[in-house]
C-alpha positions as CSV (number, residue, x, y, z in Angstrom):
1,M,100.4,118.8,102.7
2,K,101.1,120.3,106.2
3,I,104.4,119.3,107.8
4,D,104.7,120.3,111.5
5,R,107.9,120.4,113.5
6,R,107.4,116.8,114.9
7,A,106.7,115.4,111.4
8,F,109.7,117.3,110.0
9,S,112.0,115.8,112.7
10,R,110.6,112.3,112.0
11,T,111.2,112.8,108.2
12,L,114.8,113.9,108.8
13,A,115.4,110.8,111.0
14,L,114.1,108.5,108.3
15,A,116.3,110.3,105.8
16,A,119.4,109.9,108.0
17,A,118.6,106.2,108.4
18,G,118.2,105.8,104.6
19,A,121.4,107.6,104.0
20,A,123.3,105.4,106.4
21,L,122.2,102.2,104.6
22,P,124.9,100.3,102.7
23,A,125.2,101.0,99.0
24,Y,123.3,97.8,98.2
25,A,119.7,96.9,98.8
26,Q,117.4,94.0,98.1
27,Q,117.6,94.7,94.4
28,K,120.4,96.8,93.0
29,L,119.4,99.1,90.3
30,N,121.7,100.2,87.5
31,I,120.7,103.9,87.3
32,R,122.9,106.9,87.6
33,I,121.0,109.7,89.3
34,G,121.7,113.4,89.4
35,H,119.9,116.4,90.9
36,T,118.7,119.7,89.5
37,G,119.3,123.0,91.2
38,I,115.7,124.2,91.4
39,T,115.2,122.8,94.9
40,W,117.4,125.5,96.3
41,P,115.2,128.7,96.5
42,W,117.9,130.9,95.0
43,G,118.1,128.4,92.1
44,N,114.8,129.6,90.7
45,P,114.5,133.0,88.9
46,P,112.0,135.4,90.6
47,G,108.6,135.2,89.1
48,G,109.6,132.2,87.0
49,G,110.8,134.5,84.2
50,P,114.2,134.5,82.4
51,M,117.1,136.2,84.2
52,R,120.6,136.8,83.0
53,L,122.2,137.5,86.4
54,A,123.8,134.8,88.5
55,D,124.7,134.5,92.1
56,P,128.1,132.7,92.2
57,P,128.1,131.8,95.9
58,A,124.5,130.4,95.6
59,I,125.4,128.3,92.6
60,D,128.5,127.1,94.4
61,Q,126.3,126.0,97.3
62,I,124.0,124.0,95.0
63,A,127.0,122.2,93.4
64,K,128.5,121.6,96.9
65,D,125.3,120.1,98.3
66,V,124.5,117.9,95.3
67,S,128.1,116.6,95.2
68,S,128.2,115.9,99.0
69,L,125.2,113.6,98.7
70,G,126.8,111.4,96.0
71,F,124.6,112.4,93.0
72,Y,126.2,111.7,89.7
73,G,125.5,115.0,87.9
74,L,124.0,118.5,88.0
75,E,121.4,120.3,85.9
76,L,121.2,124.1,86.1
77,F,119.0,126.7,84.4
78,G,120.3,128.1,81.2
79,W,120.3,131.6,82.7
80,Q,122.6,130.4,85.5
81,I,125.1,128.9,83.1
82,D,125.0,132.0,80.9
83,G,125.3,134.4,83.9
84,M,128.2,132.6,85.4
85,E,130.3,133.4,82.4
86,A,130.8,136.9,83.8
87,H,132.3,135.2,86.9
88,G,134.7,132.7,85.3
89,G,132.1,130.2,84.2
90,V,130.7,127.1,85.9
91,G,133.8,125.1,85.0
92,P,135.8,125.9,88.2
93,L,133.1,125.0,90.6
94,L,132.3,121.7,88.7
95,E,136.0,120.8,89.0
96,K,136.1,121.9,92.6
97,Y,133.3,119.5,93.6
98,K,134.1,116.8,91.0
99,L,130.5,117.1,89.7
100,P,129.7,116.8,86.0
101,L,127.3,119.2,84.4
102,I,124.8,117.0,82.6
103,S,122.1,119.4,81.3
104,S,120.5,122.8,81.2
105,Y,116.9,123.8,81.3
106,G,115.6,126.5,78.9
107,G,114.5,126.2,75.3
108,P,112.9,128.3,72.6
109,N,109.6,130.1,72.8
110,L,107.0,127.8,71.1
111,T,103.9,130.0,70.8
112,D,105.1,133.6,70.0
113,P,106.4,134.0,66.5
114,A,108.1,137.3,67.4
115,Q,110.1,135.5,70.1
116,R,110.9,132.4,68.2
117,K,114.2,133.5,66.5
118,P,115.7,135.4,69.5
119,S,114.8,132.6,71.9
120,L,116.3,130.0,69.7
121,E,119.5,132.1,69.4
122,R,119.7,132.2,73.2
123,T,119.1,128.5,73.4
124,V,121.9,127.8,71.0
125,A,124.3,130.1,72.8
126,T,123.5,128.3,76.0
127,A,123.9,125.0,74.4
128,K,127.4,125.9,73.2
129,L,128.3,126.7,76.9
130,V,126.8,123.4,78.1
131,K,129.0,121.6,75.5
132,K,132.0,123.6,76.6
133,Y,131.6,122.4,80.1
134,G,131.0,118.8,79.2
135,G,127.2,118.7,79.3
136,K,125.1,116.6,77.0
137,V,121.4,117.5,77.2
138,I,119.4,120.7,76.5
139,V,116.0,120.5,78.2
140,F,113.3,122.3,76.3
141,G,110.8,123.6,78.8
142,P,107.7,124.9,77.1
143,N,106.8,128.6,77.7
144,G,103.9,129.5,80.0
145,V,100.4,130.3,78.7
146,P,97.1,131.3,80.2
147,R,95.7,127.8,80.4
148,D,92.1,129.0,80.9
149,K,92.2,130.6,77.5
150,F,94.7,128.4,75.7
151,N,93.6,126.4,72.6
152,F,96.3,123.9,71.9
153,A,94.9,123.1,68.4
154,E,95.4,126.6,67.3
155,Y,99.1,126.5,68.2
156,K,100.0,122.9,67.5
157,T,101.5,123.5,64.1
158,G,103.7,126.3,65.3
159,I,104.8,124.4,68.4
160,I,105.9,121.4,66.3
161,E,107.8,123.7,63.8
162,A,109.6,125.5,66.7
163,L,110.5,122.3,68.4
164,N,111.8,120.7,65.2
165,E,113.9,123.8,64.3
166,G,115.3,124.1,67.8
167,A,116.0,120.4,68.1
168,K,117.9,120.4,64.8
169,A,120.0,123.4,65.8
170,V,121.0,121.7,69.1
171,S,121.6,118.3,67.6
172,D,123.9,120.0,65.1
173,L,126.1,120.9,68.0
174,G,126.4,117.3,69.1
175,L,124.0,117.6,72.0
176,T,120.7,116.0,72.7
177,P,117.5,118.1,73.0
178,V,114.6,116.7,75.0
179,L,111.1,117.9,75.5
180,H,110.0,118.4,79.1
181,Q,106.2,118.8,79.4
182,H,105.2,121.2,82.2
183,T,102.0,122.3,83.9
184,G,100.9,125.9,83.2
185,T,102.6,125.8,79.7
186,C,101.6,125.2,76.1
187,I,102.3,121.4,76.6
188,E,100.7,120.3,79.9
189,T,98.1,117.5,79.4
190,R,98.4,113.9,78.4
191,E,96.7,114.7,75.1
192,E,99.1,117.6,74.4
193,T,102.2,115.6,75.3
194,Y,101.2,112.7,73.1
195,A,100.2,114.9,70.2
196,V,103.5,116.7,70.3
197,M,105.8,113.6,70.7
198,E,103.9,111.7,68.0
199,A,104.3,114.6,65.6
200,V,107.9,115.9,66.1
201,D,111.0,114.6,64.4
202,T,112.3,112.2,67.0
203,R,115.5,111.7,65.0
204,Y,116.5,115.0,66.7
205,L,114.1,115.7,69.6
206,K,113.9,113.1,72.3
207,F,111.7,113.0,75.4
208,G,112.7,114.1,78.9
209,P,109.5,113.7,81.0
210,D,108.9,115.3,84.3
211,I,107.3,112.6,86.4
212,G,105.8,114.9,89.0
213,Q,104.5,117.3,86.4
214,L,102.8,114.4,84.7
215,Q,101.0,113.4,87.9
216,K,100.1,117.0,88.7
217,G,98.8,117.5,85.1
218,G,96.4,114.5,85.4
219,S,98.5,111.9,83.5
220,D,99.6,108.4,84.6
221,P,103.4,108.8,84.7
222,V,104.1,105.1,84.5
223,Q,102.0,104.7,81.4
224,V,103.6,107.7,79.7
225,V,107.1,106.5,80.4
226,K,106.2,103.0,79.2
227,D,104.7,104.4,75.9
228,F,107.8,106.6,75.1
229,L,110.6,104.6,76.8
230,P,112.6,104.1,73.6
231,I,113.0,107.9,73.1
232,I,113.5,108.9,76.7
233,H,117.0,110.3,77.2
234,H,116.5,112.4,80.3
235,M,114.1,112.6,83.2
236,H,113.1,114.8,86.1
237,L,112.2,112.4,89.0
238,K,109.9,114.0,91.6
239,D,106.8,113.2,93.6
240,Y,103.5,115.0,93.9
241,V,101.0,115.1,96.8
242,G,99.1,118.4,96.3
243,G,98.8,121.4,98.6
244,Q,100.8,124.5,99.0
245,P,104.3,123.5,100.0
246,F,106.7,123.0,97.1
247,L,103.9,123.9,94.7
248,G,102.2,120.6,95.5
249,Y,105.3,118.4,95.1
250,C,107.0,116.6,97.9
251,P,110.1,114.6,98.8
252,L,110.5,111.3,96.9
253,G,108.3,108.5,98.3
254,Q,105.9,110.8,100.1
255,G,103.4,111.4,97.4
256,K,101.2,109.8,94.7
257,V,103.8,108.9,92.1
258,N,104.7,105.2,91.7
259,V,108.4,106.0,91.8
260,P,109.5,102.3,92.1
261,A,107.7,101.5,88.9
262,I,109.5,104.4,87.1
263,L,112.9,103.3,88.5
264,A,112.3,99.7,87.3
265,M,111.7,100.9,83.8
266,M,114.7,103.1,83.8
267,N,116.9,100.3,85.2
268,G,119.8,99.7,82.9
269,R,118.7,102.2,80.2
270,Q,121.5,103.9,78.3
271,M,120.7,107.6,78.0
272,D,122.4,110.7,76.7
273,G,121.2,112.5,79.8
274,M,120.4,111.3,83.3
275,V,117.5,110.7,85.7
276,M,117.5,113.9,87.8
277,V,115.9,114.2,91.2
278,E,113.9,117.4,91.5
279,L,111.7,119.1,94.0
280,D,110.5,122.6,93.1
281,S,111.3,125.3,95.6
282,S,108.4,127.6,96.7
283,P,107.6,130.4,99.1
284,D,106.2,127.7,101.4
285,M,109.1,125.3,102.1
286,P,108.8,123.4,105.4
287,I,112.0,121.5,104.7
288,P,115.2,123.1,103.7
289,A,116.7,122.3,100.2
290,L,119.6,120.2,101.5
291,E,117.4,118.1,103.7
292,C,115.0,117.5,100.8
293,A,117.9,116.2,98.8
294,K,119.0,114.0,101.8
295,I,115.5,112.5,102.0
296,A,115.7,111.8,98.2
297,R,119.0,110.1,98.7
298,G,117.8,107.9,101.5
299,Y,114.7,106.9,99.6
300,L,116.7,106.0,96.5
301,V,119.2,103.9,98.4
302,K,116.3,102.0,99.9
303,Q,115.1,101.3,96.4
304,G,118.4,99.8,95.4
305,V,120.1,102.8,93.8
306,T,123.8,103.2,94.3
307,L,125.2,106.7,94.7
308,R,128.7,108.0,94.8
309,A,130.6,107.6,98.0
């Protein structure tokens, strides 16, 4: 996916046109849509690893941009929420921009027995902060593994046990844990996703699929959502086209994902979490984060989604 200056300008013009549309479209959809913070480059920990530091002005900017475009809620990384405690917590900026915190992304280690207990303790500690600030969902993002050497069958039992233990601990706090399958991790493929979701205790652990990650991992996102719709309580909504920019992802409506079909299935669903627009930041970002979010807004409005004024 190569975006030159002319294509970039044309994309921004289309986004502006979409953003200027009235709050109604041919078919109004009853879906409240939020946005995650990963689209902003400083919203992603260097190297993809855990980080306990936070940049308050950067997180403030994320919240400001998300709120300014009318999204209904925000998802941050667990390390961002944890790190902000040393700076007065995320509460003041959420209040400043009238933007609810919906969820955090993190979760326990699923494959390393030595990391299981401490990672679960960190997850629970973050969950308590999420609850303190009014959030409802803890997204369990599986830990990375060397996919060329990884044998899912060898780890399946441990993965299920760790997920069940973590989900029960989070549920006991009154929050909803959801599994978010992810490329490059111990739960990537369609087979792995189905094997896990059909084996875990879904009284506690719900599903929070990443639509773009499903497409990138070789799955049919529409079919996966259809199969697990009753237990979907959160979602990352993004598109995938391949190539280097944005790690192969792209602004909504510009890739291979059948986003309208996903929206149609989510229309009117009552969830503990929210459908969250997401576009991964990367070293190669031909479109700035705020403009990406504007494009997503314009596309969603055209699909019949109503956002805040």
